[in-house]
C-alpha positions as CSV (number, residue, x, y, z in Angstrom):
1,M,41.0,-131.0,-36.5
2,S,43.5,-129.2,-33.9
3,A,41.7,-127.1,-30.9
4,D,42.9,-124.1,-32.6
5,E,40.6,-124.8,-35.7
6,L,37.3,-125.3,-34.0
7,W,35.6,-122.0,-33.5
8,W,33.9,-123.1,-30.4
9,R,37.5,-123.5,-28.6
10,R,37.7,-120.0,-28.6
11,P,35.2,-117.4,-26.6
12,F,31.6,-117.0,-28.0
13,Q,28.6,-115.5,-27.2
14,M,24.9,-117.2,-28.2
15,F,21.4,-115.9,-28.3
16,Q,18.4,-118.4,-28.1
17,T,15.3,-117.9,-30.2
18,N,13.1,-120.7,-28.9
19,L,10.5,-120.8,-31.5
20,R,6.9,-121.6,-31.3
21,E,4.8,-123.1,-34.2
22,I,3.5,-119.5,-34.9
23,D,7.1,-118.3,-35.2
24,A,8.0,-120.2,-38.5
25,G,7.7,-116.9,-40.8
26,L,10.4,-114.5,-38.8
27,D,12.2,-112.1,-40.9
28,V,15.6,-113.5,-40.6
29,E,17.4,-110.8,-41.7
30,R,15.7,-108.5,-38.6
31,V,16.6,-111.0,-36.2
32,L,20.2,-111.0,-37.2
33,D,20.4,-107.2,-37.0
34,Y,19.1,-107.7,-33.3
35,L,22.0,-110.5,-32.5
36,E,24.7,-108.1,-34.1
37,D,23.6,-105.3,-31.8
38,F,23.1,-107.3,-28.7
39,G,26.5,-108.6,-29.3
40,A,25.8,-112.4,-29.9
41,R,28.0,-114.5,-32.4
42,A,26.0,-117.6,-32.4
43,W,22.2,-118.1,-33.1
44,L,20.5,-121.3,-31.3
45,L,17.7,-121.9,-33.8
46,S,14.8,-124.3,-33.4
47,V,15.1,-126.4,-36.2
48,G,13.6,-130.3,-35.7
49,G,12.6,-133.1,-33.6
50,I,8.6,-132.3,-32.3
51,V,8.3,-129.7,-35.1
52,S,10.6,-129.6,-38.0
53,N,11.5,-125.7,-39.2
54,Y,12.2,-127.2,-42.7
55,P,10.7,-129.5,-45.0
56,T,11.5,-132.8,-43.6
57,D,11.0,-135.8,-45.9
58,L,11.2,-138.1,-42.6
59,E,8.0,-139.8,-42.0
60,F,8.2,-139.8,-38.2
61,Q,9.1,-136.0,-38.1
62,T,6.3,-133.1,-38.5
63,R,6.8,-130.3,-40.6
64,N,5.8,-127.1,-38.9
65,P,2.8,-125.9,-41.0
66,A,3.4,-122.2,-40.6
67,L,6.5,-123.1,-43.0
68,A,3.6,-121.9,-45.7
69,E,4.1,-118.4,-44.8
70,R,7.6,-118.4,-46.1
71,P,8.4,-118.1,-49.7
72,S,10.9,-120.6,-49.5
73,G,8.9,-122.8,-47.0
74,D,12.3,-123.4,-45.3
75,L,13.2,-121.4,-42.1
76,V,16.3,-123.2,-41.5
77,G,17.7,-122.7,-45.0
78,D,16.9,-119.1,-44.7
79,A,18.4,-118.4,-41.7
80,V,21.9,-120.5,-42.5
81,A,22.1,-118.7,-45.6
82,A,21.6,-115.2,-44.2
83,A,23.9,-115.8,-40.7
84,G,26.6,-117.2,-43.1
85,R,26.9,-114.1,-45.2
86,R,27.2,-112.1,-41.8
87,G,29.8,-114.3,-40.0
88,I,27.2,-115.8,-37.4
89,R,27.2,-119.2,-36.5
90,V,24.0,-121.3,-36.4
91,L,23.2,-124.1,-33.8
92,A,20.3,-126.5,-34.4
93,R,18.3,-127.0,-31.4
94,M,16.7,-130.4,-31.6
95,D,14.2,-131.7,-29.3
96,F,13.5,-135.5,-29.3
97,S,11.5,-135.9,-25.8
98,K,8.0,-136.1,-27.5
99,V,6.2,-137.5,-30.5
100,D,2.5,-136.6,-31.4
101,H,-0.4,-139.0,-30.5
102,R,-0.5,-140.8,-34.2
103,R,3.4,-141.7,-34.1
104,A,2.9,-142.6,-30.2
105,E,0.0,-145.2,-31.3
106,R,2.2,-146.6,-34.0
107,H,5.4,-146.9,-32.0
108,P,4.4,-147.8,-28.7
109,E,7.8,-149.2,-28.0
110,W,9.1,-146.0,-28.3
111,C,7.1,-144.1,-25.4
112,F,7.5,-143.7,-21.9
113,T,5.6,-146.1,-19.6
114,G,4.8,-145.6,-16.1
115,A,4.6,-148.6,-13.2
116,D,1.1,-148.6,-14.1
117,G,1.7,-148.8,-17.6
118,T,0.1,-145.8,-18.9
119,Q,2.0,-143.6,-21.3
120,Q,3.0,-139.9,-19.9
121,V,1.1,-137.7,-22.2
122,Y,1.0,-133.7,-22.0
123,N,-0.3,-131.1,-24.4
124,G,-1.4,-134.2,-26.5
125,L,2.4,-135.1,-27.0
126,T,3.7,-138.3,-25.8
127,S,7.1,-138.6,-24.1
128,V,9.5,-141.0,-25.3
129,C,12.2,-143.1,-23.6
130,P,16.0,-142.5,-24.2
131,S,16.2,-146.3,-24.0
132,G,13.6,-147.0,-26.7
133,D,14.3,-147.1,-30.3
134,Y,13.4,-143.4,-31.2
135,Y,16.2,-142.0,-29.2
136,Q,18.8,-145.1,-29.9
137,H,18.3,-144.9,-34.0
138,R,15.9,-142.4,-35.2
139,L,17.5,-139.7,-33.8
140,F,20.5,-140.4,-35.8
141,E,18.4,-140.3,-39.1
142,V,17.0,-136.7,-38.3
143,V,20.6,-135.7,-37.6
144,D,21.7,-137.2,-40.9
145,E,18.8,-135.1,-42.9
146,V,19.9,-131.9,-41.3
147,L,23.2,-132.1,-41.9
148,D,22.8,-133.3,-45.7
149,R,20.7,-130.1,-46.2
150,Y,22.5,-127.4,-44.3
151,A,25.7,-126.4,-43.2
152,V,25.0,-125.9,-39.3
153,D,27.7,-125.2,-36.9
154,G,26.5,-127.3,-34.3
155,F,23.8,-129.2,-32.0
156,F,21.9,-128.7,-29.0
157,F,19.3,-131.5,-28.0
158,N,16.8,-130.2,-25.8
159,W,15.4,-132.4,-22.6
160,M,17.4,-135.5,-23.1
161,S,16.3,-137.1,-20.3
162,F,14.1,-139.8,-18.3
163,N,11.2,-137.2,-18.0
164,E,10.4,-138.2,-14.7
165,V,8.8,-134.7,-13.7
166,D,6.5,-133.0,-16.6
167,Y,5.9,-129.2,-17.1
168,S,3.5,-128.9,-14.5
169,K,6.2,-130.1,-12.0
170,A,4.7,-133.3,-11.2
171,H,6.3,-136.5,-10.4
172,R,5.7,-139.1,-13.2
173,G,7.8,-141.9,-11.9
174,C,10.5,-144.3,-13.4
175,C,10.0,-146.0,-16.9
176,H,9.1,-149.5,-17.0
177,C,9.1,-149.9,-20.8
178,L,10.6,-152.9,-22.2
179,A,14.1,-151.5,-23.1
180,C,14.2,-150.0,-19.3
181,R,13.0,-153.3,-18.0
182,R,15.8,-155.5,-20.0
183,G,18.6,-152.8,-19.5
184,F,17.7,-152.1,-15.8
185,A,17.9,-156.1,-14.9
186,A,21.1,-156.2,-16.9
187,F,22.9,-153.1,-14.8
188,A,21.5,-154.3,-11.6
189,P,20.5,-158.1,-11.3
190,G,18.3,-158.8,-8.5
191,T,17.1,-155.2,-8.1
192,E,13.3,-154.3,-8.7
193,L,12.6,-151.6,-11.2
194,P,11.7,-148.8,-9.0
195,A,8.3,-147.0,-9.2
196,G,9.7,-143.7,-8.2
197,P,11.9,-141.9,-5.5
198,G,10.3,-143.6,-2.6
199,S,11.3,-147.2,-3.9
200,P,14.5,-149.1,-2.6
201,G,16.2,-149.6,-6.1
202,Y,15.6,-145.7,-7.1
203,P,19.6,-145.0,-6.4
204,A,20.4,-147.9,-8.9
205,W,17.8,-146.5,-11.2
206,R,19.4,-142.9,-11.0
207,R,23.0,-144.7,-11.7
208,F,21.4,-146.8,-14.6
209,T,19.7,-143.7,-16.7
210,A,22.5,-141.8,-16.0
211,G,24.8,-144.4,-18.1
212,V,22.1,-144.5,-20.5
213,L,22.5,-141.0,-21.5
214,D,26.2,-140.7,-21.1
215,E,26.7,-143.3,-23.7
216,L,23.8,-141.9,-25.9
217,T,25.3,-138.5,-25.7
218,A,29.1,-140.3,-26.7
219,R,27.3,-141.8,-29.7
220,V,25.6,-138.7,-30.9
221,R,29.0,-136.8,-30.4
222,A,31.1,-139.1,-32.3
223,H,28.3,-139.4,-35.3
224,V,28.0,-135.7,-35.7
225,S,31.9,-135.2,-35.2
226,A,32.8,-138.0,-38.1
227,R,30.6,-136.1,-40.5
228,R,31.4,-132.5,-39.6
229,P,34.1,-132.2,-37.3
230,A,33.8,-128.5,-36.6
231,A,30.2,-128.6,-35.4
232,P,30.1,-129.4,-31.7
233,L,27.5,-131.0,-29.5
234,I,26.0,-129.1,-26.5
235,L,25.0,-131.4,-24.0
236,G,26.3,-133.1,-20.7
237,D,29.6,-134.3,-19.6
238,R,30.3,-136.3,-22.7
239,A,29.5,-133.9,-25.1
240,D,31.7,-131.1,-26.9
241,I,30.5,-128.4,-25.0
242,V,28.7,-128.6,-21.5
243,F,25.3,-127.3,-21.2
244,H,23.7,-125.4,-18.0
245,E,20.9,-123.7,-18.1
246,A,20.3,-120.8,-15.7
247,N,16.6,-120.2,-15.0
248,N,14.6,-119.3,-12.1
249,A,11.2,-121.1,-11.1
250,V,8.0,-120.2,-9.3
251,G,7.8,-122.1,-6.1
252,R,11.4,-123.3,-6.2
253,T,13.9,-122.1,-3.1
254,L,16.5,-120.2,-4.7
255,W,20.2,-120.9,-4.5
256,H,22.0,-117.4,-5.2
257,H,25.0,-119.4,-6.4
258,R,23.6,-122.0,-8.6
259,T,25.0,-120.8,-11.8
260,A,28.6,-120.4,-11.0
261,E,28.4,-123.8,-8.9
262,H,27.6,-125.7,-11.8
263,V,29.9,-123.8,-14.1
264,S,33.0,-124.3,-11.9
265,A,32.0,-127.9,-11.6
266,A,32.4,-128.4,-15.1
267,R,35.2,-126.2,-15.5
268,T,37.4,-127.7,-12.6
269,H,36.7,-131.5,-14.0
270,R,37.7,-130.8,-17.6
271,P,39.1,-127.1,-17.7
272,D,39.8,-127.9,-21.5
273,V,36.1,-128.2,-22.2
274,P,33.8,-125.2,-22.8
275,V,30.8,-124.5,-21.2
276,L,28.0,-122.8,-22.2
277,T,25.5,-121.1,-19.7
278,N,21.8,-120.2,-21.4
279,A,20.2,-117.7,-19.2
280,V,16.7,-117.9,-19.4
281,A,15.3,-113.9,-19.7
282,F,11.9,-114.7,-18.5
283,V,10.4,-115.7,-14.8
284,D,9.2,-119.2,-15.5
285,M,7.7,-121.2,-18.5
286,P,4.5,-120.9,-17.6
287,Y,5.1,-117.2,-17.2
288,R,7.0,-116.7,-20.4
289,L,5.7,-113.2,-20.7
290,A,7.0,-111.7,-17.6
291,G,10.5,-111.1,-18.0
292,E,13.3,-111.7,-15.5
293,E,14.0,-108.8,-12.8
294,P,17.4,-107.3,-14.6
295,N,19.9,-107.6,-11.3
296,H,18.9,-111.2,-11.0
297,F,19.7,-111.9,-14.9
298,A,22.8,-110.2,-14.6
299,Q,24.2,-112.4,-12.0
300,Y,23.3,-115.6,-14.3
301,L,25.6,-114.0,-16.9
302,V,28.5,-112.5,-14.3
303,Q,28.7,-115.8,-12.5
304,A,29.1,-117.5,-15.8
305,I,31.6,-115.5,-17.1
306,A,33.8,-115.3,-14.2
307,R,33.7,-119.0,-13.9
308,G,34.9,-119.6,-17.6
309,A,31.5,-120.3,-19.3
310,N,30.5,-118.8,-22.4
311,P,27.2,-116.4,-22.2
312,S,24.0,-117.1,-24.0
313,T,20.6,-115.6,-23.7
314,Y,17.5,-117.5,-24.1
315,I,14.1,-115.9,-25.1
316,M,10.5,-117.5,-26.2
317,G,9.6,-116.5,-29.9
318,T,11.4,-113.6,-31.6
319,P,13.0,-110.2,-30.3
320,D,10.0,-108.6,-31.9
321,D,7.5,-110.5,-29.4
322,V,9.1,-109.8,-26.1
323,G,10.0,-106.8,-23.9
324,Y,12.2,-107.9,-21.5
325,E,13.5,-105.3,-19.1
326,C,16.4,-107.6,-18.6
327,L,17.8,-107.8,-22.5
328,D,19.4,-104.6,-21.9
329,V,22.1,-105.6,-19.3
330,A,21.9,-109.1,-21.1
331,G,23.3,-107.1,-24.1
332,E,25.8,-105.1,-22.2
333,L,27.3,-107.9,-20.5
334,T,27.4,-110.3,-23.8
335,R,29.3,-107.2,-25.6
336,F,31.7,-107.0,-22.4
337,H,32.6,-110.7,-22.7
338,R,32.8,-110.3,-26.7
339,D,35.2,-107.2,-26.5
340,H,37.6,-108.7,-24.1
341,D,37.6,-112.3,-25.5
342,A,41.7,-112.1,-25.2
343,F,41.3,-112.5,-21.3
344,Y,38.4,-115.0,-21.6
345,R,40.4,-117.4,-23.8
346,D,41.3,-120.5,-22.1
347,L,39.9,-118.9,-18.5
348,A,40.4,-121.9,-16.1
349,P,40.0,-122.2,-12.5
350,A,43.0,-120.9,-10.5
351,A,42.1,-121.0,-6.7
352,R,43.7,-123.3,-4.3
353,V,40.7,-124.9,-2.3
354,L,38.8,-127.4,-3.6
355,L,35.0,-128.0,-2.6
356,V,33.9,-131.4,-3.4
357,R,30.2,-131.5,-4.5
358,P,27.7,-134.5,-3.3
359,D,27.1,-137.1,-5.7
360,P,23.3,-137.3,-6.0
361,L,23.5,-140.6,-7.7
362,K,25.0,-142.4,-4.3
363,L,22.5,-140.7,-1.8
364,A,18.9,-141.4,-0.8
365,P,16.7,-138.1,-1.4
366,E,16.8,-137.4,2.4
367,R,20.5,-137.7,2.5
368,L,21.0,-135.6,-0.5
369,E,19.2,-132.9,1.1
370,E,21.2,-133.0,4.2
371,A,24.4,-133.1,2.3
372,T,23.8,-130.5,-0.1
373,G,22.6,-128.2,2.8
374,E,25.9,-129.0,4.2
375,F,27.9,-127.9,0.9
376,R,26.0,-124.9,0.4
377,G,26.6,-123.5,3.8
378,L,30.3,-124.1,3.5
379,Y,30.3,-122.7,-0.3
380,S,28.8,-119.6,1.5
381,A,31.5,-119.6,4.5
382,L,34.3,-119.6,1.9
383,L,33.0,-117.0,-0.3
384,E,32.0,-114.7,2.5
385,A,35.6,-115.3,4.2
386,H,37.3,-114.5,0.6
387,V,38.9,-118.0,0.6
388,P,38.5,-118.4,-3.4
389,F,37.6,-122.2,-4.6
390,D,36.8,-124.5,-7.3
391,V,34.1,-127.2,-7.3
392,L,34.4,-130.6,-8.2
393,P,31.8,-133.3,-8.3
394,E,32.6,-136.3,-6.0
395,P,32.9,-138.9,-8.5
396,R,35.2,-136.8,-10.5
397,V,37.8,-136.9,-7.5
398,P,39.8,-140.1,-9.0
399,D,39.8,-138.5,-12.6
400,V,41.4,-135.1,-11.2
401,A,43.8,-136.7,-9.1
402,A,45.1,-139.2,-12.0
403,Q,45.9,-135.9,-13.8
404,G,47.9,-134.7,-11.5
405,R,45.6,-131.8,-11.0
406,L,45.0,-131.9,-7.5
407,D,48.6,-131.1,-6.6
408,G,47.7,-127.4,-7.2
409,Y,45.4,-127.2,-4.5
410,G,46.0,-126.6,-0.8
411,L,43.1,-128.0,0.7
412,V,40.3,-130.3,-0.2
413,V,37.1,-130.0,1.7
414,L,34.5,-132.8,1.8
415,P,31.2,-131.5,3.0
416,D,29.4,-134.7,4.7
417,L,29.9,-136.8,1.8
418,G,29.3,-140.3,3.5
419,P,31.4,-143.2,2.5
420,L,33.6,-142.6,-0.4
421,D,34.5,-144.2,-3.1
422,P,37.8,-146.2,-2.4
423,A,39.7,-144.6,-5.4
424,A,38.9,-141.1,-4.2
425,A,39.7,-142.2,-0.6
426,A,43.3,-143.6,-1.9
427,A,43.4,-140.4,-3.8
428,L,42.9,-138.1,-0.9
429,G,45.5,-139.8,1.2
430,R,48.2,-139.8,-1.5
431,F,47.5,-136.0,-1.6
432,A,47.6,-135.3,1.8
433,R,50.8,-137.1,2.3
434,G,52.3,-135.1,-0.3
435,G,51.7,-132.0,1.5
436,G,47.9,-131.2,1.0
437,G,45.4,-130.3,3.6
438,V,42.3,-132.4,3.9
439,L,39.2,-131.2,5.6
440,A,36.1,-133.4,6.1
441,T,32.9,-132.8,7.8
442,G,30.0,-134.6,9.0
443,A,29.8,-138.2,7.8
444,S,32.7,-137.7,5.0
445,G,34.9,-140.7,5.1
446,F,33.3,-142.7,7.4
447,D,32.2,-146.2,6.5
448,G,30.8,-147.9,9.5
449,E,33.2,-147.5,12.7
450,G,36.1,-146.4,10.7
451,S,37.4,-143.8,8.7
452,Q,38.1,-144.4,5.2
453,L,40.8,-141.6,4.9
454,D,44.5,-142.4,5.2
455,G,46.4,-140.0,8.2
456,S,42.7,-139.6,9.8
457,P,42.7,-138.1,13.2
458,V,39.8,-140.2,14.1
459,L,40.7,-143.6,15.8
460,R,36.9,-145.2,15.4
461,R,33.7,-143.7,15.2
462,T,31.5,-144.9,18.5
463,A,28.1,-143.3,18.0
464,V,26.0,-140.9,15.6
465,R,23.5,-138.5,16.2
466,D,21.9,-137.5,13.4
467,T,18.4,-136.7,14.3
468,V,16.9,-133.6,15.4
469,E,16.3,-134.6,18.8
470,S,19.7,-136.3,19.4
471,V,21.6,-133.2,19.1
472,R,19.1,-130.7,20.5
473,S,20.8,-128.6,23.0
474,M,24.1,-130.0,22.3
475,H,27.0,-127.3,22.2
476,L,30.5,-126.9,21.3
477,R,32.7,-124.7,23.3
478,R,35.1,-122.3,21.3
479,P,38.5,-121.7,23.5
480,G,39.9,-118.5,23.9
481,R,43.0,-117.7,21.9
482,D,46.4,-117.5,23.9
483,G,44.4,-118.4,27.3
484,A,41.7,-116.0,27.0
485,R,38.5,-116.7,28.2
486,P,36.1,-118.8,25.7
487,R,34.8,-117.3,22.9
488,G,31.5,-118.7,23.5
489,E,29.2,-121.9,22.8
490,L,28.2,-122.9,19.4
491,P,24.9,-125.1,18.9
492,V,25.3,-128.4,17.1
493,V,22.6,-128.5,14.1
494,G,22.1,-131.3,12.0
495,A,24.4,-134.3,12.8
496,F,27.0,-135.0,15.1
497,H,29.4,-138.5,14.9
498,V,31.1,-139.0,18.4
499,V,34.6,-139.9,17.8
500,E,37.4,-141.6,19.4
501,P,40.8,-139.6,18.5
502,S,43.8,-141.4,17.4
503,P,46.9,-141.1,20.2
504,D,48.9,-138.5,18.0
505,A,45.8,-136.4,17.1
506,E,45.3,-132.8,18.1
507,T,41.7,-131.9,19.1
508,D,39.7,-128.5,20.0
509,L,36.0,-127.4,20.4
510,P,35.0,-129.8,23.2
511,V,31.6,-130.7,23.3
512,L,28.9,-129.7,26.4
513,S,26.6,-132.3,27.2
514,R,22.7,-131.6,26.5
515,A,20.6,-130.4,29.3
516,P,16.9,-129.7,29.6
517,Y,15.6,-126.7,27.6
518,G,12.4,-126.1,29.7
519,P,10.8,-124.6,31.3
520,P,13.4,-121.6,32.2
521,E,14.0,-122.7,35.8
522,K,15.2,-126.4,34.3
523,C,17.9,-124.8,31.7
524,H,20.8,-125.8,33.4
525,G,23.5,-128.6,33.7
526,H,25.3,-128.6,30.6
527,L,28.7,-130.8,31.3
528,P,31.9,-130.3,29.8
529,L,32.4,-134.0,28.0
530,D,35.7,-135.8,26.8
531,I,34.4,-135.5,22.7
532,P,36.3,-133.4,20.4
533,G,34.6,-131.2,17.6
534,A,37.5,-130.9,15.8
535,L,40.7,-133.0,15.1
536,W,43.9,-132.9,13.3
537,R,46.4,-135.0,12.7
538,A,49.7,-134.8,10.4
539,H,50.3,-136.9,7.4
540,G,53.3,-137.2,5.6
541,A,54.2,-133.7,4.7
542,G,50.4,-132.8,5.0
543,Q,47.4,-133.3,7.7
544,V,44.2,-134.4,7.7
545,A,41.6,-132.9,9.7
546,V,38.0,-133.8,10.6
547,L,35.1,-131.5,12.0
548,P,32.7,-134.7,13.2
549,W,29.7,-132.5,12.9
550,T,27.7,-130.5,10.3
551,P,28.7,-126.6,10.5
552,G,27.9,-126.0,6.7
553,R,24.3,-127.3,7.7
554,A,24.4,-125.1,10.5
555,Y,25.3,-122.0,9.2
556,H,22.9,-122.9,6.0
557,Q,19.9,-123.2,8.1
558,V,20.7,-120.7,11.2
559,G,23.1,-118.2,9.8
560,L,25.5,-117.7,12.7
561,S,28.7,-116.1,11.9
562,G,30.3,-118.4,14.5
563,H,29.6,-121.6,12.7
564,R,31.2,-120.1,9.4
565,D,34.1,-118.8,11.1
566,V,34.9,-122.2,12.9
567,F,34.8,-123.8,9.5
568,V,37.1,-120.9,8.0
569,E,39.7,-121.3,11.0
570,A,40.0,-125.0,10.5
571,A,40.3,-124.7,6.7
572,L,43.4,-122.1,7.2
573,R,44.8,-124.2,9.7
574,T,44.7,-127.3,7.8
575,A,45.5,-125.7,4.1
576,N,49.2,-126.0,2.7
577,G,50.1,-122.4,2.1
578,P,47.8,-119.6,1.7
579,V,44.7,-120.0,0.4
580,R,43.0,-116.7,1.5
581,V,43.4,-113.4,-0.6
582,D,44.8,-110.4,1.3
583,T,41.7,-107.8,0.9
584,D,39.5,-105.6,3.2
585,L,36.4,-106.0,0.8
586,P,32.9,-106.8,2.5
587,E,32.0,-110.2,2.6
588,Q,29.4,-109.7,0.1
589,V,32.2,-109.3,-2.4
590,E,32.9,-112.8,-4.0
591,V,36.6,-113.2,-5.4
592,V,37.1,-115.9,-8.2
593,L,40.4,-116.5,-9.2
594,G,41.4,-117.5,-13.2
595,G,44.1,-118.0,-15.5
596,S,43.7,-117.4,-18.9
597,A,46.0,-116.8,-22.1
598,A,46.4,-113.3,-21.0
599,G,47.5,-114.1,-17.5
600,G,45.8,-114.2,-14.1
601,V,42.2,-112.5,-13.9
602,V,40.1,-111.9,-11.0
603,H,36.6,-111.4,-11.0
604,L,35.0,-109.3,-8.1
605,I,31.1,-110.4,-8.1
606,N,29.1,-107.9,-5.6
607,H,26.3,-110.1,-4.1
608,S,25.2,-107.0,-1.6
609,G,21.8,-107.3,-3.7
610,E,20.8,-110.7,-2.4
611,V,17.6,-110.9,-1.5
612,P,15.5,-114.1,-0.3
613,Q,14.0,-114.9,-3.9
614,G,16.2,-112.8,-6.1
615,F,18.7,-109.7,-6.7
616,R,18.3,-106.3,-6.3
617,A,20.8,-103.5,-7.2
618,P,24.0,-104.2,-5.4
619,L,25.4,-101.5,-2.9
620,P,28.6,-99.7,-4.6
621,V,31.7,-100.5,-2.7
622,H,34.5,-97.9,-2.7
623,G,38.3,-97.5,-1.7
624,R,39.2,-101.2,-1.2
625,R,42.2,-103.4,-2.0
626,L,43.0,-106.8,-2.8
627,R,46.0,-108.6,-3.0
628,V,46.6,-112.5,-4.1
629,P,49.7,-113.5,-1.8
630,W,50.7,-116.6,-4.0
631,W,50.6,-114.6,-7.2
632,S,54.4,-113.0,-8.5
633,R,52.2,-110.9,-10.4
634,Q,49.4,-108.8,-9.0
635,P,46.5,-107.3,-11.4
636,S,47.4,-103.9,-12.8
637,F,44.2,-103.2,-14.5
638,A,40.6,-103.0,-13.9
639,L,38.7,-104.0,-17.4
640,R,35.1,-102.6,-16.6
641,S,36.3,-99.3,-15.4
642,R,39.4,-99.1,-17.2
643,T,41.6,-98.2,-14.6
644,G,45.2,-98.7,-13.8
645,L,45.9,-100.5,-10.3
646,D,49.1,-100.4,-8.0
647,P,51.3,-103.2,-9.2
648,D,51.8,-104.4,-5.6
649,G,48.1,-104.9,-4.9
650,A,48.3,-102.1,-2.1
651,G,46.4,-99.4,-3.8
652,A,42.7,-99.0,-3.9
653,L,40.6,-100.5,-6.0
654,P,38.1,-98.6,-8.5
655,R,34.2,-98.4,-7.3
656,L,32.7,-101.8,-7.6
657,D,28.9,-102.0,-8.8
658,L,27.8,-105.1,-10.3
659,F,31.3,-106.6,-11.0
660,E,34.9,-105.9,-12.0
661,V,37.4,-108.0,-13.8
662,L,41.2,-107.2,-12.7
663,V,43.7,-108.5,-15.2
664,E,47.6,-108.3,-15.1
665,R,47.9,-106.2,-18.1
666,P,45.5,-103.5,-20.0
667,P,44.3,-104.5,-23.2
668,V,46.3,-103.3,-26.0
669,A,44.0,-100.2,-26.9
670,D,44.6,-99.2,-23.5
671,R,48.3,-99.5,-23.3
């Protein structure tokens, strides 16, 4: 089938009822009434796996005993038939992550096995391993039974992973079942199968498990597609639709931009592959009766649609069972997306800066935490400076380069990534030689003494200071502009790599040596050193810049605007062409650029309501302006306020509350 014939290639809106065993008697028509009012055109329904909501005939599946409450004895059959009459798609939620005690005893080869030889049991259910026969073969029998009986419109597999962490957030270690032992030995000969994150072989284990899941996902996708081409698989990178769950969790530090980051990473990698953001309407699984804060939930969906994802709302039980206050705003935003689908069709990233996200599979846990802090600090800096950007996972750089899509960017930012894959380093060198800018921070591109980046301004690295004590009291001096007095000093936080510049490199941000910091009488002695904190070098038609320290970690941890400003200044100096929008919007307003079938699209997201662990109502913003310097056609209409704009971008924008969407032309009804 062509892409135009596949329903999920067009914008859609979904609602998930994650059903408990006791919900099998639900009123199908009543739920569908709710979905239609909500604005959803797809229903994610619990179908099979741990519990089957249809009369399965497979010995290793369990019929839901509550099906006896239905005259038909078949919830899935009733739902598919009723939804079909209304034109609503039904997608099957499957969960193959666990089996009951009886089947675990009969088939121990299916089960996750810890390093101590014990199985992983939670609430009477035993976790199974993706390497084992249940996932590798029995899964396909269940999928075939569903496809044989029902015209479902797609599949989603819940928790298809190596369950190292259980529902209580307890880490259960790596699987040591026979299938994993054989597979890991073939994948990493000579490496001992790790017990958990503290084991030396854990990075190799992460790469092994990722490969197992990728291969399994590809097989499932091919199987479903062969049987029902119009039914997509919603899962990971190898699926038809990339899935992201936007959720909160008690005890987890909130990253306010998590949804936008994940959607951007997927869409930048493969802009032709749809993304689904399933936003959880309750606070956390143990507290599923407590609805999410409405302003927090609204950010899930706004960040999702701004980056090109399809919105979905997820509840436990049925709409009659919950009174979540956030469902009002969820419905409002879902209907907005539905009513303006012409502007969301084929919405793809259109920024001129690419921020590379660290690869978790190559870094030890402590290094991943450091690199993530650098990434998030630079993410915040670009957002606040109104430099629109797209996110790309580090392993995907060679893919995007091979497709020629790096050439659309003026700048690529590498946040403390450490040694680069040789293919990525070569691609970035070609990108700079052809006119692009590459800006590396921290350890990015260093492998031993030398730099992997062609055209690097660093001749060699001579020392590494990457402990708290080794950089404590170290400063960078910000020279004044045009001979003016210095603009002050910045503390070095995180790591500093002492480098020798290439002879033709330009340098800036000289280092001031460490000095005593107590008692006060001894707090003196900082000396200027011949060590640069910023370096540039021309490379072909472009240039390569290095900040051999971690400004993102510093900004993320300390919050000094000077760290942000030094990085942004370096980014603007390194970039080829304009990358920053012309605006007087406050720094709390994010600018997201995209291009759709209807032309250029600008989303403005108001983050002024951010608080440490959530969001409150944002403060309204009035009378500001915005212009995208490299766009020949500026937005002429604001969709949410239904207001015309100055076509030159010089006029005032309408009042901005939570978000606004600026487009090149108004909808047909507004012309």
